[in-house]
Every structure is written in C-alpha cells, then in structure tokens.
BAZA-523466 format. One line per 2 residues: number of its first residue (from 1); their letters; for each residue z, y, x of C-alpha. Coordinates in nm, 3 decimals, padded with zeros to 5 digits. Each point is the difference from the previous one (the first is absolute). Layout:
REM BAZA-523466
NUM	a	Z:Y:X | ...
This chain:
REM BAZA-523466
1	mi	07.663:09.773:14.357 | 00.030:-00.358:00.118
3	id	-00.114:-00.045:00.361 | -00.116:-00.341:00.121
5	lk	00.138:-00.034:00.354 | -00.133:-00.349:00.080
7	rv	-00.267:00.137:00.237 | 00.256:00.212:00.188
9	fv	00.254:-00.285:00.032 | -00.263:-00.244:00.133
11	ne	-00.186:00.229:00.243 | 00.202:00.144:00.287
13	ns	-00.077:00.364:00.092 | -00.148:00.063:-00.345
15	sl	00.065:00.303:-00.215 | -00.040:00.087:-00.366
17	pi	-00.014:00.374:-00.086 | 00.174:00.124:-00.315
19	ey	-00.086:00.321:-00.181 | 00.049:00.056:-00.371
21	ll	00.173:00.207:-00.269 | 00.276:-00.124:-00.230
23	dm	00.067:00.168:-00.335 | 00.375:00.046:-00.048
25	sk	-00.022:00.280:-00.258 | 00.193:-00.204:-00.259
27	vd	00.312:-00.024:00.221 | 00.294:00.171:-00.174
29	fs	00.248:00.154:00.245 | 00.297:00.179:-00.159
31	gv	-00.198:00.091:-00.310 | -00.310:00.136:00.179
33	yp	-00.322:-00.158:00.123 | -00.014:00.137:00.356
35	lk	-00.293:-00.204:00.137 | -00.291:00.157:-00.186
37	np	-00.247:-00.047:00.288 | -00.089:-00.350:00.123
39	ve	00.201:-00.137:00.293 | -00.220:-00.036:00.309
41	ik	00.033:-00.309:00.223 | -00.172:-00.022:00.340
43	gs	00.063:-00.265:00.261 | -00.087:-00.346:00.119
45	vt	00.117:-00.357:00.031 | -00.045:-00.131:00.356
47	nk	00.052:-00.330:00.180 | 00.100:00.050:00.363
49	as	00.131:-00.297:00.195 | 00.056:-00.191:-00.327
51	lv	00.219:00.281:-00.139 | -00.146:00.125:-00.326
53	el	00.118:00.351:-00.075 | -00.059:00.258:-00.272
55	na	-00.004:00.365:00.111 | -00.069:00.262:-00.264
57	di	00.062:00.362:-00.090 | 00.085:00.074:-00.362
59	ty	-00.055:00.360:-00.112 | 00.105:00.140:-00.337
61	vf	00.060:00.340:-00.161 | 00.333:00.038:-00.179
63	ea	-00.030:00.259:-00.282 | 00.316:00.101:-00.188
65	pc	00.225:00.297:-00.076 | 00.222:00.119:00.286
67	dr	00.352:-00.139:-00.037 | 00.156:00.344:00.067
69	cg	-00.224:00.261:-00.165 | -00.224:-00.200:-00.234
71	ty	-00.328:00.127:00.149 | -00.270:-00.266:-00.032
73	ta	-00.106:-00.098:00.352 | -00.199:-00.270:00.178
75	kk	00.069:-00.148:00.344 | -00.204:-00.251:00.198
77	ht	00.188:-00.295:00.151 | -00.128:-00.259:00.247
79	lh	00.177:-00.319:00.096 | -00.101:-00.263:00.250
81	iq	00.056:-00.369:-00.064 | -00.015:-00.272:00.260
83	ka	00.057:-00.358:-00.113 | -00.042:-00.333:00.172
85	la	-00.173:-00.252:-00.228 | 00.042:-00.377:-00.006
87	ps	-00.103:-00.275:-00.242 | 00.343:-00.164:00.046
89	ie	00.304:00.009:00.223 | 00.237:-00.275:00.100
91	ge	00.373:00.036:-00.030 | 00.162:00.312:-00.142
93	es	-00.182:00.271:-00.191 | -00.083:00.317:00.186
95	ds	-00.028:00.358:-00.125 | -00.232:00.091:00.285
97	il	-00.269:-00.254:-00.100 | -00.199:00.030:-00.319
99	lt	-00.089:-00.341:-00.140 | -00.355:-00.066:-00.119
101	pd	00.021:-00.369:-00.105 | -00.359:-00.029:-00.119
103	mk	-00.131:00.238:00.272 | -00.046:00.270:-00.263
105	ld	00.183:00.331:-00.004 | 00.064:00.201:-00.318
107	ld	-00.028:00.343:00.159 | 00.057:00.184:-00.331
109	el	00.346:-00.154:-00.036 | 00.090:00.080:00.361
111	vy	-00.123:00.361:-00.022 | 00.171:00.049:-00.337
113	se	00.340:-00.109:00.134 | -00.038:00.203:00.324
115	vi	-00.091:00.317:-00.192 | 00.279:-00.039:-00.257
117	vs	00.260:-00.043:00.275 | -00.132:00.305:00.189
119	lp	-00.011:00.245:-00.294 | 00.215:00.305:00.079
121	mk	00.344:00.004:-00.156 | 00.009:00.381:00.020
123	hl	-00.329:00.185:-00.052 | 00.006:00.365:00.111
125	cn	-00.274:00.263:-00.011 | 00.109:00.095:00.356
127	dd	00.297:-00.084:00.220 | 00.171:00.337:-00.051
129	ck	-00.039:00.014:-00.379 | 00.272:00.225:-00.146
131	gi	-00.008:-00.155:-00.346 | 00.075:00.188:-00.321
133	cf	00.288:00.225:-00.104 | 00.249:-00.211:-00.194
135	kc	00.068:00.293:-00.237 | -00.332:00.163:-00.084
137	gk	-00.243:-00.272:00.115 | -00.212:00.222:00.226
139	nl	-00.187:-00.174:00.283 | 00.182:00.133:00.309
141	ne	-00.306:-00.067:00.219 | -00.170:00.291:-00.181
143	gk	00.286:00.242:00.073 | 00.364:00.069:-00.082
145	cd	00.121:00.019:-00.356 | 00.225:00.269:-00.151
147	cp	00.298:-00.230:-00.053 | 00.325:00.099:00.176
149	en	00.054:-00.216:00.309 | 00.378:-00.040:00.003
151	ei	00.077:-00.017:-00.369 | 00.315:-00.203:-00.068
153	dp	00.000:-00.260:-00.275 | 00.229:00.139:-00.274
155	rl	00.178:-00.336:-00.020 | 00.107:00.041:00.363
157	sa	00.093:00.370:-00.013 | 00.376:-00.079:-00.002
159	la	-00.042:-00.184:00.332 | -00.191:00.296:00.145
161	el	00.292:00.226:-00.089 | 00.239:-00.229:00.189
163	ln	-00.221:00.030:00.309 | 00.001:00.380:-00.024
165	n	00.385:00.013:-00.009
C-alpha cells in the first residue's frame, strides 16, 4: 500500500489514519509458512509541530510446530512501530528518520521488514514445554514415558566404572 503523505506534510496538526490487512502467507520461514492469516496494521501518520510521525501497531499470528515437542501451535504477536518521516535530510543519514523523497510511503515494504525481523527465533507451545523423549519420541507434556531415566550410554560404560571405583 503506497500512502501519499503530501497533505500531511503540508498541513500542520493533520492526521491520516491507517487500517488495512497485508497478506504475507507466501513468506517461507525455515521451511514453513507461518503467517497464514493476514497481518493487521492499525495506526496513523500525524504532523505535530512540523514533525511528521508514523505510529502503528502490527498484529500477526505465527502458526508453526513447537520447536521442542512438535505440536502445531499458533501465537498472536503485536509490535508497535514509531518512525519519524522526512522528505529529505541534510548531512549524515539517520536510522531514526524514514526518508520519503516523493512524499509517498510504501507501507507494505516497511511492515514486511518489521514483521520478518520480529518473527520468533524459538517458537514454543508454552514456556514450560518439556519436549519429547530422545529415545522413544513420546511427547513429555502428555506424561512420562517408560524409558529408564539414568541409563548410561554403552560407549561410556568404562568411564562409569572408573567413577564407581
């Protein structure tokens, strides 16, 4: 979505509301497509005292298998972005100011990059997920398995004997 900001830049104390959905279902993240539902963007671009600023909340649902137990789960994430906008700046470039040289903002590109950076590196079904048994593969969140707890790897049994002596 390209937003024409000319009216906001010219008129002090003006505001432009933003509310739309962005389809990011084709985004591949580690072999899965976790953004099945559209990303929701709500906010506004305002001009207060000649400072043009974008304030928006980006909400998305991340759907993927849990990294510990493999249970398919969905979690809602919301991030807030606040960016100062300017058609140009003099001197050095600034990371805190978003340039809009033709007074138009490509909001899709901005939202896309913000969402990609904020995607969770570790996706868990819940914070205290116990994972799966490395021997039998049982989901330990559903209960204990029948595997012995302190079984020694046969390759290390000679070392265990040294500890017993």
